C-alpha positions as CSV (number, residue, x, y, z in Angstrom):
1,M,57.1,117.3,37.4
2,V,57.4,119.0,34.0
3,G,61.0,119.7,33.2
4,E,62.5,117.2,35.6
5,S,65.3,115.1,34.2
6,S,65.0,111.4,34.0
7,L,67.8,111.0,36.5
8,S,65.8,112.6,39.3
9,R,63.2,109.8,39.1
10,Q,65.7,107.0,39.5
11,R,66.1,105.5,42.9
12,E,69.0,103.6,44.6
13,V,68.2,101.1,47.3
14,D,70.7,99.2,49.3
15,I,69.6,95.9,50.9
16,Y,71.5,94.2,53.6
17,I,71.1,90.8,55.1
18,G,72.0,90.0,58.7
19,F,72.5,86.6,60.2
20,F,72.3,85.9,63.9
21,D,74.7,82.9,63.8
22,Q,77.0,81.0,61.5
23,T,74.5,78.2,61.1
24,A,71.9,80.5,59.6
25,Y,74.5,81.9,57.2
26,D,75.7,78.4,56.2
27,R,72.1,77.4,55.4
28,F,71.5,80.6,53.4
29,S,74.7,80.3,51.3
30,C,74.6,76.6,50.4
31,Q,73.5,75.3,47.0
32,A,70.2,73.5,46.4
33,E,71.7,70.1,46.6
34,E,73.6,70.9,49.8
35,F,70.5,72.4,51.3
36,S,68.5,69.3,50.6
37,L,71.2,67.2,52.4
38,V,71.0,69.5,55.4
39,E,67.2,69.3,55.5
40,E,67.4,65.5,55.3
41,K,69.9,65.4,58.1
42,G,67.8,67.7,60.2
43,E,64.7,65.5,59.6
44,K,66.7,62.4,60.6
45,R,67.9,64.0,63.8
46,K,64.4,65.2,64.6
47,G,63.0,61.7,64.1
48,E,65.7,60.2,66.3
49,K,65.0,62.7,69.0
50,E,61.3,62.1,68.9
51,K,61.9,58.3,69.1
52,K,64.2,58.7,72.1
53,D,61.8,61.1,73.8
54,K,59.0,58.5,73.3
55,E,61.1,55.7,74.7
56,D,62.1,57.8,77.7
57,K,58.5,58.7,78.3
58,E,57.5,55.0,78.2
59,N,60.3,54.1,80.6
60,G,59.4,56.9,83.0
61,I,62.6,58.9,82.5
62,K,62.1,62.6,82.9
63,K,64.1,65.3,81.2
64,K,66.4,67.5,83.3
65,K,65.9,71.2,82.8
66,L,69.2,72.8,81.9
67,S,70.4,76.2,83.0
68,P,71.1,78.8,80.3
69,E,74.8,78.2,80.8
70,E,74.5,74.5,80.3
71,E,72.3,75.0,77.2
72,S,74.9,77.3,75.6
73,E,77.6,74.7,76.2
74,L,75.6,72.1,74.4
75,K,74.8,74.1,71.3
76,I,77.3,73.3,68.6
77,P,76.6,75.0,65.2
78,A,76.4,72.6,62.3
79,K,78.9,73.2,59.6
80,V,78.1,72.7,56.0
81,A,81.0,71.6,53.8
82,L,81.0,73.8,50.7
């Protein structure tokens, strides 16, 4: 410890961020105002889905289980206009 230069005690750290899909990156990179709009839209969609599910349950309509191939076809990433 004695006699070491101050440079030997400095550290360099590289930090990387990885995203699994474009939607996650879009949410990360948008501004606060844009993010609040995205959150509001998501809450609205969630409310509409819950309402539809409740109506379907009351009417006796059962959901069809989708295969993984069908699910991947239905997933469309949301784009955020920057």
